[in-house]
C-alpha positions as CSV (number, residue, x, y, z in Angstrom):
1,M,9.9,-14.6,-6.8
2,I,11.4,-11.1,-5.7
3,I,14.3,-10.9,-3.6
4,C,16.0,-7.6,-2.4
5,S,19.4,-7.8,-0.8
6,G,21.1,-4.7,0.9
7,L,19.5,-2.1,-1.4
8,S,20.8,1.4,-0.9
9,K,20.1,4.5,-3.0
10,N,21.1,8.2,-2.4
11,F,20.0,11.1,-4.2
12,A,22.0,14.6,-3.6
13,G,22.6,13.5,0.1
14,T,19.1,12.2,0.8
15,Q,19.2,8.4,1.6
16,A,16.0,7.4,-0.5
17,L,16.8,3.5,0.3
18,D,18.9,2.4,3.4
19,D,20.1,-1.2,3.3
20,I,16.5,-2.7,2.3
21,S,16.0,-6.5,2.0
22,L,12.8,-8.4,1.7
23,Q,11.5,-11.3,-0.2
24,V,8.0,-11.6,-1.9
25,R,7.2,-15.5,-2.4
26,R,5.1,-17.1,-5.1
27,G,1.4,-16.5,-4.7
28,D,1.9,-13.5,-2.2
29,I,0.0,-10.3,-2.0
30,F,2.8,-8.3,-0.8
31,G,2.0,-4.8,0.6
32,L,4.6,-2.0,1.0
33,V,3.3,0.7,3.2
34,G,4.5,4.1,4.4
35,P,4.0,7.7,4.3
36,D,4.7,9.9,1.3
37,G,8.4,10.3,0.7
38,A,9.2,7.1,2.7
39,G,10.9,5.4,-0.2
40,K,8.2,3.2,-1.8
41,T,8.5,4.4,-5.2
42,T,12.2,4.5,-5.4
43,L,12.1,0.8,-4.1
44,I,9.5,-0.1,-6.8
45,R,11.4,1.5,-9.6
46,T,14.6,-0.4,-8.4
47,I,12.9,-3.8,-8.3
48,C,11.6,-3.0,-11.8
49,G,14.9,-2.3,-13.2
50,L,14.1,1.5,-13.9
51,M,16.7,2.8,-11.5
52,K,20.1,1.2,-10.3
53,P,20.9,1.0,-6.6
54,D,24.0,2.4,-5.1
55,K,24.4,-1.0,-3.3
56,G,22.8,-4.1,-3.1
57,E,20.9,-6.3,-5.8
58,V,17.5,-7.4,-7.0
59,R,16.5,-11.0,-8.1
60,L,13.2,-11.3,-10.1
61,L,12.5,-15.1,-10.8
62,G,16.3,-15.6,-10.1
63,C,17.5,-13.0,-12.5
64,P,18.7,-9.6,-12.4
65,P,16.0,-7.0,-13.6
66,G,18.1,-6.5,-16.7
67,A,17.7,-9.8,-18.0
68,Q,15.1,-8.6,-20.3
69,D,14.5,-11.9,-22.3
70,K,13.3,-13.8,-19.2
71,I,12.0,-10.7,-17.2
72,R,10.2,-8.6,-19.7
73,S,7.1,-10.5,-20.3
74,A,7.1,-12.2,-16.8
75,L,6.8,-8.7,-15.1
76,G,3.7,-6.5,-15.2
77,Y,4.3,-3.0,-14.0
78,M,2.0,-0.2,-13.2
79,P,3.2,3.1,-12.3
80,Q,1.8,5.7,-9.7
81,R,0.6,8.1,-12.4
82,F,-1.5,7.3,-15.4
83,S,1.0,7.0,-18.2
84,L,-1.3,5.9,-21.3
85,Y,-2.5,7.9,-24.1
86,G,-5.7,10.3,-23.5
87,D,-6.2,10.8,-27.2
88,L,-6.4,6.9,-27.9
89,T,-9.3,4.8,-27.1
90,V,-9.3,2.1,-24.4
91,M,-8.6,-0.6,-26.9
92,E,-6.2,1.4,-28.9
93,N,-4.1,2.0,-25.9
94,I,-4.1,-1.7,-25.0
95,I,-3.0,-2.6,-28.6
96,F,-0.4,0.1,-28.7
97,F,1.0,-1.4,-25.4
98,G,0.8,-5.0,-26.2
99,S,2.7,-4.4,-29.6
100,M,5.7,-2.9,-27.7
101,Y,6.1,-6.5,-26.6
102,G,6.1,-7.8,-30.1
103,M,2.6,-9.5,-29.6
104,S,0.2,-9.6,-32.5
105,K,-2.9,-7.6,-33.0
106,K,-5.0,-10.7,-32.7
107,V,-3.5,-12.3,-29.6
108,I,-3.7,-8.5,-27.8
109,I,-7.3,-8.2,-28.7
110,E,-8.1,-11.8,-27.6
111,R,-6.4,-11.4,-24.3
112,A,-7.6,-7.7,-23.8
113,E,-11.3,-8.9,-24.1
114,E,-10.7,-11.4,-21.5
115,I,-9.2,-9.0,-19.0
116,L,-11.5,-6.3,-19.7
117,T,-14.2,-8.7,-18.9
118,I,-12.5,-9.1,-15.4
119,T,-12.2,-5.4,-14.8
120,G,-15.8,-4.6,-16.1
121,M,-14.4,-2.4,-18.9
122,N,-15.6,-4.3,-22.1
123,S,-18.4,-1.8,-22.9
124,F,-15.8,0.9,-22.9
125,Q,-13.5,-0.3,-25.4
126,G,-14.1,2.5,-27.9
127,R,-14.2,5.4,-25.3
128,L,-11.2,7.8,-25.1
129,A,-8.9,7.4,-22.2
130,D,-9.2,11.1,-21.3
131,K,-12.9,10.5,-21.1
132,L,-12.5,7.8,-18.2
133,S,-13.0,8.5,-14.6
134,G,-10.1,8.1,-12.3
135,G,-11.1,4.5,-11.3
136,M,-11.8,3.5,-14.7
137,K,-8.3,4.8,-15.8
138,Q,-6.7,2.7,-13.1
139,K,-8.4,-0.4,-14.5
140,L,-7.2,0.4,-18.1
141,A,-3.7,0.8,-16.7
142,L,-4.0,-2.6,-14.9
143,T,-5.3,-4.3,-18.2
144,S,-2.3,-2.9,-20.1
145,A,0.2,-4.3,-17.4
146,L,-1.6,-7.6,-17.5
147,I,-1.6,-8.0,-21.3
148,T,1.5,-10.2,-21.3
149,R,0.1,-12.5,-18.8
150,P,2.9,-11.8,-16.3
151,E,3.9,-14.1,-13.4
152,I,4.5,-11.0,-11.1
153,L,2.4,-7.8,-10.9
154,I,4.0,-4.7,-9.2
155,L,1.6,-1.6,-8.7
156,D,2.7,1.6,-7.3
157,E,0.0,3.2,-5.3
158,P,-2.6,2.0,-7.9
159,T,-5.7,3.5,-5.9
160,Y,-4.1,6.8,-4.9
161,G,-6.8,9.6,-5.2
162,V,-9.4,7.1,-6.3
163,D,-12.9,7.1,-4.6
164,P,-13.6,4.3,-1.9
165,G,-16.0,2.4,-4.2
166,S,-13.7,2.2,-7.1
167,R,-10.8,1.2,-4.6
168,K,-12.8,-1.5,-3.2
169,E,-13.6,-2.9,-6.7
170,F,-9.9,-2.7,-7.8
171,W,-8.9,-4.8,-4.8
172,K,-11.6,-7.4,-5.7
173,I,-9.8,-7.7,-9.0
174,L,-6.4,-8.0,-7.5
175,Y,-7.6,-10.9,-5.3
176,Q,-9.2,-12.7,-8.3
177,L,-5.9,-12.4,-10.0
178,N,-3.9,-13.5,-7.0
179,Q,-6.3,-16.7,-6.8
180,E,-5.6,-17.5,-10.4
181,G,-1.8,-17.7,-9.5
182,L,-0.5,-14.1,-10.0
183,T,2.2,-12.8,-7.5
184,I,1.5,-9.2,-6.5
185,L,3.5,-6.6,-5.0
186,V,1.7,-3.3,-4.1
187,S,2.6,0.0,-2.4
188,T,0.0,1.9,-0.7
189,P,-0.4,4.8,1.7
190,Y,-3.9,3.3,2.8
191,M,-3.9,1.2,6.1
192,D,-7.2,-0.5,5.2
193,E,-5.6,-1.9,2.2
194,A,-2.4,-3.0,4.2
195,E,-5.1,-5.3,5.9
196,L,-5.9,-7.0,2.6
197,C,-2.2,-8.1,2.1
198,R,-0.9,-11.5,3.3
199,Q,2.4,-9.8,4.0
200,V,3.4,-6.2,4.6
201,A,6.4,-4.3,4.9
202,F,6.3,-0.9,6.7
203,I,9.0,1.6,5.1
204,N,9.9,4.8,6.6
205,A,12.8,7.2,5.7
206,G,14.2,4.7,3.5
207,R,14.3,2.0,5.9
208,I,12.2,-1.3,6.5
209,K,10.8,-0.9,10.1
210,A,8.9,-4.2,10.1
211,I,7.9,-7.3,7.9
212,D,4.8,-9.6,9.0
213,S,1.4,-10.6,8.2
214,P,-1.1,-8.0,9.1
215,T,-2.1,-10.3,12.1
216,G,1.5,-10.6,13.3
217,L,2.0,-7.0,13.2
218,R,-0.9,-6.5,15.4
219,Q,0.0,-9.1,17.7
220,A,3.3,-7.4,18.1
221,F,1.8,-3.9,18.7
222,G,2.7,-4.1,22.3
223,H,-0.1,-1.6,23.6
224,Q,-3.6,-1.6,24.4
225,V,-6.4,0.4,22.8
226,L,-9.4,2.0,24.4
227,E,-12.4,3.5,22.5
228,L,-14.4,6.1,24.3
229,C,-17.6,7.8,23.6
230,L,-17.9,11.3,25.5
231,D,-20.6,13.8,26.0
232,S,-18.1,16.1,24.2
233,R,-16.9,16.7,20.4
234,D,-13.7,18.6,21.8
235,P,-10.7,16.6,20.0
236,A,-8.4,18.1,22.5
237,I,-10.3,17.1,25.7
238,L,-8.1,14.3,26.7
239,N,-4.7,15.9,25.9
240,D,-3.8,16.8,29.3
241,I,-4.1,13.4,30.8
242,P,-0.6,12.0,31.5
243,G,0.4,8.4,30.3
244,L,-1.7,8.2,27.2
245,L,0.7,7.2,24.3
246,D,-1.7,8.3,21.4
247,I,-5.1,9.9,21.2
248,S,-7.2,10.4,18.3
249,F,-10.8,11.6,17.4
250,Y,-12.9,10.4,14.7
251,G,-16.8,10.6,14.0
252,Y,-18.0,10.9,17.7
253,K,-15.6,8.6,19.3
254,Y,-12.0,8.9,20.8
255,K,-9.3,6.3,20.5
256,V,-6.7,6.1,23.2
257,V,-3.5,4.0,23.2
258,V,-2.2,3.1,26.4
259,D,0.2,0.6,28.3
260,N,-2.2,-0.3,31.2
261,V,-6.0,-0.1,30.6
262,L,-7.0,-0.4,34.1
263,S,-4.8,2.5,35.6
264,A,-5.6,4.5,32.3
265,A,-9.2,4.1,32.6
266,E,-9.3,5.3,36.2
267,I,-7.2,8.2,35.2
268,I,-9.5,9.2,32.2
269,K,-12.6,8.9,34.4
270,Q,-11.1,11.2,37.1
271,H,-10.1,13.7,34.5
272,L,-13.5,13.7,32.7
273,Q,-15.2,14.1,36.4
274,Q,-13.1,17.1,36.9
275,K,-14.2,18.5,33.5
276,G,-17.7,17.8,34.1
277,I,-17.8,15.7,31.0
278,D,-20.0,12.6,31.0
279,L,-18.2,9.1,29.9
280,I,-20.9,7.4,27.9
281,S,-19.0,4.2,27.0
282,M,-15.3,3.0,27.4
283,R,-14.4,-0.5,25.8
284,V,-11.0,-2.2,24.9
285,V,-10.8,-2.7,21.0
286,S,-8.1,-4.6,19.1
287,P,-5.5,-2.3,17.2
288,N,-5.6,-1.9,13.5
289,M,-3.0,-1.3,11.2
290,E,-3.2,2.4,11.6
291,D,-2.4,2.1,15.2
292,V,0.6,-0.2,14.4
293,F,2.2,1.9,11.7
294,V,1.7,5.2,13.9
295,A,3.5,3.4,16.7
296,L,6.3,2.4,14.3
297,A,6.6,6.0,12.8
298,E,6.8,7.5,16.3
299,E,9.7,5.0,17.2
300,E,11.6,6.2,14.2
301,V,11.1,9.8,15.2
302,A,12.1,9.2,18.6
303,K,15.3,7.7,17.4
304,W,16.2,10.5,15.0
305,N,15.6,12.9,17.9
306,M,18.1,11.0,20.2
307,Q,20.8,11.0,17.4
């Protein structure tokens, strides 16, 4: 459905995309994940044909993005920022957007009511877009992107800044659409959303560092993770222990990434005894996507430092 081959893009000496190749298959929910400034938006705009690469090519349904007759209605695009009209109602926005594709008002309304039912927005048809919550604005933008019944839906950080409840609801809608046959490419800075994708590409500094399923990425992590509960709330209490690859503190627990659980556990116990800190519990846990991407990002930083 989407094939990118050797895409590169430079902005005033900054390499936004660096020889990127990837493939999104029919029926995929493909996640593009990375920190701010990693190149996610540049890549998505290039795929949509809104930006030309310096090198490489894009194929959507076998055609370049500029092949408007075939691609225009087959592609639904939802940009990062809400781009509809705040002084128009929900339905007026949808009618305006659909009319840009040459659709009749009757067809637009019929399709809009169907999509608004899916998104739970039917009762808000007469509300001004400026009066919608952040989550509802994103649903309106999604409805507009779906009005042509596209085969491919591309979303650029669609839940950024949206509350957790609305994010969860939005992803339920994406899953329903995917089950109905829609192919989805979505960028996100949230690691829990990466877990929901069938395939994930991690991008950093304009380069793809890894592409696999969430399960495959976790299996390739290469380290072990310990979760500790201590009689301490000091986030730096473990910082002086040698051999710990990464330490994080959340809630009332510490997460430690190590190469060898047995030796690390012994060193941690000795360190805590010397500090007079009680170890309440320690257990091995499975790495999550955040652990994977932190490790990938640190590998990238280490390579840059060696150059």
